[in-house]
N, C-alpha and C positions, 0 to 999 in steps of 0.2 A: 504494500500500500504506500509506503514511504517513497519507494522508487518511482511510482507513477506520479506522485506529487512533485518530486524533484525534477522529473522529466518535463512536466507541465510548466514549472517555473523556468527551466532552462529554455524551453521552446518559446515562451513568452518574451524572455530577454532577447533571444536571437531574433525574433520577429521585430521587436522594437528597434534593435540596432540595424537590421537590414533595411527596414523602412526608412530610417534616418539616413542611411548611406544612399539609398535610391533617390531620396528627395534632394540631398546635397548634389548628387550627380546630375539630376534633372536641372537644377539651378545653373550648374556649370555649362551644361549642354545648351541651355537657353541663352546664356551670355554669349557663347561661341556663335550660335546661329544669328543673334542680333548683330554681332560684329561682322560676320560674313555678309549679311544683308546690307549693312551700311557701306561696306567696302564695294559691293557690286553696284549699288545704286549711286555711289559717288562718281563713278566713271562716266 
């Protein structure tokens, strides 16, 4: 019973960390796309 509880807690922590990492990467990808768009439209 304790093993299942520990696995649930670990899974929750991993899910939170991976969601945070994905959101950070989406922010970086968005910045890169905006930069590329600005450089293409400037020419």
